C-alpha distance (Angstrom), angle and dihedral (degrees) to the residues before:
residue distance angle dihedral
X1 . . .
X2 3.81 . .
X3 3.79 120.2 .
X4 3.79 93.0 -124.3
X5 3.80 138.8 27.2
X6 3.81 132.7 -167.1
X7 3.82 127.0 -123.1
X8 3.77 125.3 -161.3
X9 3.80 117.7 -167.7
X10 3.88 115.0 -165.0
X11 3.80 119.9 -166.9
X12 3.80 114.4 175.3
X13 3.84 121.0 -177.3
X14 3.86 87.9 -131.1
X15 3.81 144.2 -7.2
X16 3.82 92.7 55.5
X17 3.79 95.2 162.6
X18 3.83 90.6 51.2
X19 3.84 90.7 54.4
X20 3.86 90.4 45.4
X21 3.88 90.9 54.9
X22 3.79 90.7 46.5
X23 3.82 91.9 50.1
X24 3.81 90.0 49.9
X25 3.84 89.2 54.8
X26 3.82 92.6 47.9
X27 3.83 98.2 50.2
X28 3.83 138.9 28.6
X29 3.78 91.2 -151.3
X30 3.79 125.8 108.7
X31 3.72 115.1 -84.7
X32 3.77 126.6 -152.5
X33 3.82 115.6 -150.3
X34 3.81 118.1 -156.6
X35 3.73 130.8 -179.3
X36 3.78 95.7 -89.4
X37 3.77 105.3 8.5
X38 3.85 146.1 36.5
X39 3.84 126.6 -132.9
X40 3.79 126.4 -158.4
X41 3.83 121.9 -172.1
X42 3.75 126.8 -169.9
X43 3.80 142.6 155.6
X44 3.86 84.8 -128.4
X45 3.83 121.1 79.4
X46 3.84 109.2 -96.2
X47 3.82 96.4 -157.9
X48 3.84 93.1 111.5
X49 3.84 89.6 48.7
X50 3.84 90.2 50.1
X51 3.86 89.9 51.9
X52 3.84 91.5 50.7
X53 3.80 90.2 50.0
X54 3.84 92.5 50.3
X55 3.84 91.1 49.0
X56 3.80 90.6 49.2
X57 3.84 89.9 53.3
X58 3.78 91.3 50.6
X59 3.85 90.2 52.0
X60 3.80 89.6 50.9
X61 3.77 92.9 44.6
X62 3.79 89.6 -125.0
X63 3.76 130.7 135.5
X64 3.79 112.5 -121.9
X65 3.81 125.6 177.9
X66 3.81 115.7 -150.0
X67 3.78 128.8 -172.6
X68 3.81 119.1 -169.7
X69 3.82 117.1 -171.4
X70 3.78 139.4 170.8
X71 3.85 112.9 -134.6
X72 3.72 138.3 -177.0
X73 3.80 112.1 -97.1
X74 3.85 108.4 -121.5
X75 3.77 123.6 -155.8
X76 3.81 93.8 -117.8
X77 3.82 94.4 -175.8
X78 3.80 92.5 54.6
X79 3.79 90.9 45.0
X80 3.82 90.4 51.1
X81 3.77 92.9 48.9
X82 3.73 91.5 51.5
X83 3.81 89.8 53.6
X84 3.85 93.4 56.4
X85 3.77 107.8 86.5
X86 3.81 127.9 -160.6
X87 3.82 119.0 -120.5
X88 3.78 131.0 -142.0
X89 3.76 115.0 -154.6
X90 3.78 132.6 155.5
X91 3.80 108.7 -37.4
X92 3.73 92.4 -21.9
X93 3.89 140.9 89.6
X94 3.82 108.9 -160.9
X95 3.72 110.8 -161.4
X96 3.84 141.5 158.9
X97 3.77 115.9 -107.4
X98 3.75 92.6 -104.9
X99 3.85 95.0 58.2
X100 3.78 122.8 85.9
X101 3.80 127.1 -99.2
X102 3.78 122.3 -93.4
X103 3.83 102.1 -140.5
X104 3.84 92.3 -164.7
X105 3.86 96.6 59.8
X106 3.80 139.2 46.6
X107 3.83 101.4 -93.8
X108 3.78 121.1 -137.7
X109 3.76 118.0 -171.5
X110 3.78 116.1 -148.2
X111 3.78 121.0 166.6
X112 3.77 109.2 -159.0
X113 3.85 113.0 -101.8
X114 3.79 140.2 153.2
X115 3.81 93.0 -72.8
X116 3.76 119.9 89.3
X117 3.77 119.9 -107.0
X118 3.80 129.6 65.4
X119 3.81 97.9 148.7
X120 3.79 95.9 -99.6
X121 3.80 99.4 94.9
X122 3.86 117.6 86.8
X123 3.77 92.9 -121.6
X124 3.81 94.5 52.9
X125 3.81 94.4 46.2
X126 3.84 91.5 46.3
X127 3.88 90.2 51.1
X128 3.87 89.1 49.0
X129 3.83 88.6 53.6
X130 3.81 90.4 51.1
X131 3.81 92.3 46.0
X132 3.82 89.4 50.8
X133 3.80 89.5 55.4
X134 3.77 105.6 37.2
X135 3.78 110.2 29.4
X136 3.83 118.9 87.8
X137 3.74 136.5 -172.4
X138 3.86 112.4 -74.5
X139 3.84 93.5 14.2
X140 3.80 112.2 146.9
X141 3.89 105.4 -126.7
X142 3.77 134.7 -173.4
X143 3.81 119.8 -160.3
X144 3.86 107.7 -159.1
X145 3.80 113.6 -158.5
X146 3.80 91.9 10.2
X147 3.82 97.0 -171.1
X148 3.78 108.3 175.5
X149 3.77 88.8 -2.6
X150 3.79 94.8 -119.7
X151 3.78 94.6 135.2
X152 3.79 94.3 46.6
X153 3.79 89.5 48.1
X154 3.80 90.2 51.1
X155 3.80 90.6 51.9
X156 3.81 90.3 47.2
X157 3.79 91.2 51.6
X158 3.86 86.6 56.8
X159 3.86 84.9 57.9
X160 3.85 94.8 -107.0
X161 3.79 121.9 147.8
X162 3.82 104.0 -114.2
X163 3.79 133.4 -161.1
X164 3.83 119.1 -173.7
X165 3.80 136.0 -161.8
X166 3.75 137.4 174.7
X167 3.82 135.5 169.8
X168 3.83 89.5 -134.2
X169 3.85 113.0 75.1
X170 3.86 88.8 -156.6
X171 3.76 90.3 63.8
X172 3.85 91.9 52.9
X173 3.85 89.2 51.1
X174 3.85 92.1 49.3
X175 3.80 91.6 46.0
X176 3.75 92.6 54.4
X177 3.81 92.4 52.1
X178 3.77 90.0 46.5
X179 3.81 91.4 52.8
X180 3.83 89.1 52.6
X181 3.76 89.2 48.3
X182 3.85 88.5 55.8
X183 3.78 97.6 41.7
X184 3.78 92.5 -119.2
X185 3.75 135.4 112.5
X186 3.73 140.9 -150.6
X187 3.85 128.6 -136.5
X188 3.82 104.7 -132.5
X189 3.80 137.0 -5.5
X190 3.81 134.3 -170.0
X191 3.77 138.8 174.2
X192 3.75 105.4 -114.6
X193 3.77 138.7 47.6
X194 3.80 143.7 -71.7
X195 3.83 92.0 -68.7
X196 3.80 89.3 72.9
X197 3.78 93.6 56.9
X198 3.88 113.8 125.6
X199 3.81 97.5 -157.6
X200 3.78 145.2 13.6
X201 3.77 126.0 -89.8
X202 3.81 140.7 -145.9
X203 3.77 90.4 -133.8
X204 3.83 131.3 18.5
X205 3.80 122.0 -167.5
X206 3.71 124.5 -163.8
X207 3.88 118.4 173.5
X208 3.77 100.1 172.1
X209 3.86 129.0 110.7
X210 3.81 130.6 -61.8
X211 3.84 98.0 -107.5
X212 3.85 91.8 51.7
X213 3.85 91.3 45.7
X214 3.83 89.1 53.4
X215 3.84 90.2 46.9
X216 3.84 95.3 50.8
X217 3.80 97.9 32.0
X218 3.88 94.2 115.6
X219 3.88 90.8 48.2
X220 3.75 91.2 51.8
X221 3.78 91.7 49.8
X222 3.78 93.0 49.7
X223 3.81 90.4 54.3
X224 3.84 89.9 61.0
X225 3.81 124.1 95.0
X226 3.79 116.0 -139.4
X227 3.82 107.3 -73.7
X228 3.81 88.2 16.1
X229 3.78 122.4 151.6
X230 3.79 123.4 -121.8
X231 3.82 120.2 -163.2
X232 3.78 115.3 -169.6
X233 3.75 128.5 177.7
X234 3.79 144.9 156.1
X235 3.81 91.0 87.3
X236 3.78 122.2 142.0
X237 3.77 109.8 -142.5
X238 3.85 90.8 -118.7
X239 3.86 88.7 64.7
X240 3.79 99.1 41.9
X241 3.85 96.6 101.1
X242 3.82 94.4 58.1
X243 3.77 90.7 46.9
X244 3.73 94.1 49.8
X245 3.83 90.9 50.8
X246 3.81 89.7 59.1
X247 3.81 91.9 54.2
X248 3.86 98.6 36.3
X249 3.83 92.2 118.7
X250 3.83 87.3 65.7
X251 3.85 125.5 79.0
X252 3.81 110.0 -108.9
X253 3.75 108.9 -134.8
X254 3.80 103.2 172.2
X255 3.71 141.9 0.1
X256 3.84 116.8 -159.1
X257 3.86 115.3 -163.5
X258 3.76 120.4 -168.7
X259 3.75 118.5 172.0
X260 3.88 102.5 -51.4
X261 3.78 95.1 -24.0
X262 3.83 127.1 95.5
X263 3.84 132.3 -162.6
X264 3.79 118.7 -169.8
X265 3.82 129.7 -162.1
X266 3.84 118.9 -155.7
X267 3.75 136.5 179.8
X268 3.81 123.9 -146.4
């Protein structure tokens, strides 16, 4: 990586798309298009490109402001990694792979990806608290809407037998790689929801959103063994009443409220 890079900001008064197309023909570097300007960045000096843009503006009879600067090249990957913080919650320490181990907690490695769930969000941390308290060794667990797989991995690290499902195939792929990263494994996975479950479970976890929880409430309850535990989350406090009504035939064991988000633990 070079010590410096060059940035060229182009801000025409009109014909923005024409300037963007010209810039694309003048450089192979990545181009950032904003609402009223275009930015090119390169490790090569962009003075010649700036000259071509100015000549093009003259030919069009258009005013065009250009700013060409030389900047220090930052290690963006290192800067990003430093911005991702580990989280301690319940029995667990959730960390990216580049952070050090916490020997006093059960470590879960989750490298941030497209799937939801790195331990920072209130719903994820509340679910980890509930998992710490209610899941036991050899429990059969289903994680509905597994996302990054963080909750399923937490249950596995407590030596539960875990099945996972998600309607998004990308989440299932991410979860499998995250399990490998954590040297754990799940029992069964499928693309879909709780209605495709083949058996009943000691614990069912669903960290989704309130409307979906209401819609699949009966499926979640059918997945539970007698005396089974249901952990639901992703609920904004303004929606909690309608969610609780759908699960009123279960015993409410715990309600965890963090900022505007709520997690509820039920028993069948």
